[in-house]
DRENRO-346783 format. One line per field, with one value per residue (C-alpha): chain; residue number from 1; residue in one letter; x, y, z. Coordinates in steps of 0.05 Angstrom, whole numbers, plus 5000, padded with zeros to 4 digits. Layout:
BEGIN
unit: [A, ...];
pos: [NUM, ...];
code: [a, ...];
xx: [X, ...];
yy: [Y, ...];
zz: [Z, ...];
***
This chain:
BEGIN
unit: [A, A, A, A, A, A, A, A, A, A, A, A, A, A, A, A, A, A, A, A, A, A, A, A, A, A, A, A, A, A, A, A, A, A, A, A, A, A, A, A, A, A, A, A, A, A, A, A, A, A, A, A, A, A, A, A, A, A, A, A, A, A, A, A, A, A, A, A, A, A, A, A, A, A, A, A, A, A, A, A, A, A, A, A, A, A, A, A, A, A, A, A, A, A, A, A, A, A, A, A, A, A, A, A, A, A, A, A, A, A, A, A, A, A, A, A, A, A, A, A, A, A, A, A, A, A, A, A, A, A, A, A, A, A, A, A, A, A, A, A, A, A, A, A, A, A, A, A, A, A, A, A, A, A, A, A, A, A, A, A, A, A, A, A, A, A, A, A, A, A, A, A, A, A, A, A, A];
pos: [1, 2, 3, 4, 5, 6, 7, 8, 9, 10, 11, 12, 13, 14, 15, 16, 17, 18, 19, 20, 21, 22, 23, 24, 25, 26, 27, 28, 29, 30, 31, 32, 33, 34, 35, 36, 37, 38, 39, 40, 41, 42, 43, 44, 45, 46, 47, 48, 49, 50, 51, 52, 53, 54, 55, 56, 57, 58, 59, 60, 61, 62, 63, 64, 65, 66, 67, 68, 69, 70, 71, 72, 73, 74, 75, 76, 77, 78, 79, 80, 81, 82, 83, 84, 85, 86, 87, 88, 89, 90, 91, 92, 93, 94, 95, 96, 97, 98, 99, 100, 101, 102, 103, 104, 105, 106, 107, 108, 109, 110, 111, 112, 113, 114, 115, 116, 117, 118, 119, 120, 121, 122, 123, 124, 125, 126, 127, 128, 129, 130, 131, 132, 133, 134, 135, 136, 137, 138, 139, 140, 141, 142, 143, 144, 145, 146, 147, 148, 149, 150, 151, 152, 153, 154, 155, 156, 157, 158, 159, 160, 161, 162, 163, 164, 165, 166, 167, 168, 169, 170, 171, 172, 173, 174, 175, 176, 177];
code: [m, v, i, n, l, q, g, k, i, v, k, q, n, g, r, k, k, v, e, f, e, k, p, e, y, y, r, q, q, i, e, q, y, p, e, s, a, k, v, e, v, e, i, r, r, k, s, g, r, r, t, n, h, q, n, r, y, w, h, k, v, c, f, p, e, w, a, e, i, l, g, d, f, d, e, v, e, s, k, a, y, c, r, e, k, f, i, p, v, v, v, k, k, a, k, n, g, q, d, i, e, i, k, r, g, t, s, d, l, d, a, y, e, g, w, e, f, t, q, k, m, i, k, n, a, a, l, h, g, h, i, i, l, t, p, c, e, a, g, y, n, c, g, r, k, e, c, p, i, c, g, k, e, i, e, k, a, e, e, i, i, d, e, n, y, p, t, e, n, n, d, p, e, q, i, p, l];
xx: [0716, 0683, 0631, 0586, 0558, 0513, 0504, 0504, 0548, 0520, 0546, 0551, 0583, 0609, 0644, 0624, 0619, 0589, 0523, 0508, 0438, 0440, 0488, 0471, 0492, 0555, 0575, 0559, 0603, 0661, 0658, 0679, 0749, 0803, 0821, 0888, 0863, 0883, 0826, 0816, 0758, 0732, 0680, 0646, 0583, 0525, 0488, 0421, 0408, 0435, 0398, 0350, 0398, 0454, 0410, 0386, 0458, 0484, 0430, 0432, 0507, 0553, 0523, 0513, 0586, 0610, 0570, 0610, 0676, 0662, 0639, 0579, 0544, 0477, 0461, 0437, 0502, 0546, 0510, 0523, 0596, 0604, 0568, 0614, 0678, 0666, 0620, 0658, 0626, 0606, 0633, 0590, 0605, 0555, 0537, 0585, 0642, 0645, 0656, 0602, 0610, 0547, 0546, 0509, 0471, 0467, 0403, 0441, 0489, 0482, 0495, 0569, 0580, 0542, 0591, 0650, 0618, 0611, 0683, 0708, 0667, 0692, 0765, 0768, 0733, 0785, 0840, 0808, 0806, 0733, 0709, 0647, 0619, 0614, 0543, 0546, 0573, 0518, 0464, 0452, 0459, 0520, 0494, 0555, 0538, 0596, 0601, 0627, 0594, 0522, 0473, 0523, 0516, 0575, 0590, 0648, 0654, 0720, 0752, 0736, 0798, 0775, 0816, 0776, 0810, 0883, 0931, 0984, 0976, 0951, 0947, 0878, 0905, 0950, 0893, 0851, 0776];
yy: [2306, 2364, 2354, 2413, 2409, 2461, 2476, 2530, 2553, 2535, 2543, 2481, 2477, 2548, 2531, 2543, 2485, 2469, 2432, 2401, 2404, 2332, 2293, 2226, 2254, 2282, 2214, 2179, 2228, 2221, 2145, 2152, 2173, 2125, 2132, 2166, 2215, 2287, 2335, 2410, 2443, 2511, 2547, 2608, 2646, 2620, 2672, 2669, 2656, 2705, 2771, 2801, 2860, 2812, 2778, 2844, 2870, 2808, 2811, 2887, 2899, 2838, 2790, 2844, 2867, 2795, 2787, 2845, 2816, 2749, 2777, 2746, 2724, 2744, 2753, 2681, 2654, 2701, 2680, 2606, 2623, 2661, 2606, 2554, 2594, 2629, 2583, 2523, 2454, 2414, 2343, 2290, 2217, 2168, 2102, 2065, 2111, 2150, 2225, 2263, 2336, 2378, 2443, 2499, 2558, 2629, 2613, 2559, 2610, 2640, 2714, 2705, 2659, 2711, 2763, 2718, 2706, 2781, 2794, 2742, 2771, 2842, 2823, 2778, 2830, 2881, 2834, 2837, 2913, 2921, 2957, 2928, 2977, 2949, 2938, 3004, 3043, 3014, 3034, 2965, 2956, 2915, 2896, 2918, 2959, 3007, 3015, 3085, 3082, 3058, 3115, 3164, 3189, 3173, 3228, 3196, 3121, 3121, 3163, 3112, 3074, 3008, 2950, 2905, 2934, 2913, 2971, 2938, 2935, 2865, 2844, 2813, 2772, 2736, 2720, 2661, 2667];
zz: [7632, 7667, 7721, 7733, 7804, 7835, 7908, 7959, 8016, 8084, 8155, 8197, 8266, 8256, 8191, 8119, 8071, 8003, 8003, 7936, 7907, 7884, 7929, 7895, 7828, 7859, 7888, 7821, 7783, 7832, 7826, 7753, 7774, 7799, 7872, 7859, 7806, 7814, 7802, 7798, 7834, 7815, 7857, 7829, 7846, 7806, 7766, 7732, 7659, 7609, 7612, 7561, 7556, 7536, 7484, 7452, 7452, 7416, 7363, 7351, 7358, 7360, 7309, 7255, 7266, 7261, 7196, 7169, 7193, 7162, 7095, 7060, 7124, 7151, 7226, 7234, 7204, 7243, 7307, 7290, 7278, 7344, 7382, 7352, 7363, 7430, 7471, 7499, 7492, 7553, 7556, 7589, 7600, 7573, 7608, 7561, 7583, 7519, 7525, 7488, 7470, 7478, 7438, 7473, 7448, 7475, 7513, 7552, 7581, 7650, 7660, 7675, 7615, 7573, 7597, 7578, 7509, 7499, 7519, 7470, 7413, 7428, 7436, 7374, 7331, 7353, 7330, 7261, 7261, 7281, 7343, 7375, 7426, 7496, 7521, 7559, 7500, 7456, 7506, 7538, 7613, 7630, 7698, 7737, 7799, 7793, 7718, 7699, 7630, 7641, 7638, 7608, 7537, 7494, 7443, 7407, 7417, 7380, 7435, 7489, 7511, 7538, 7563, 7516, 7455, 7441, 7434, 7391, 7316, 7302, 7230, 7219, 7161, 7211, 7259, 7237, 7239];
***
């Protein structure tokens, strides 16, 4: 079970701590665990919803390329495939104790999750022998402050060596879709 709690870092008595937005919900969620349960806590900077640049990039670059990779798929079907394969489900616990998987769409992603989704589409396409241009290479702003590509014109995208593309020869037939 994954509990997604949101809060902010505040300073109290000279020390920083996490202040949860909904402390009652936090306490309710913690009560579901036995007293001796070991848990993992991950803290990351919250980012806003996925950006319009990300959305346009996916629809103009990624989903059409994935339609080609998959074969007889249109953009809507390739989007559904990518959403299913590359966006992790959220598991919530119902009142009766049952774990319920919630499938998410691209509009449910925050900007960071959108970046992760993009990276997975690019890397997996490369494993199948297809190069999907990064957002910067395709003319969409990646949002990184120190990006060496944004704003530059790319003459030959094939010549760009990017860490997103594997260098070893992977046989796409061996890699399941």
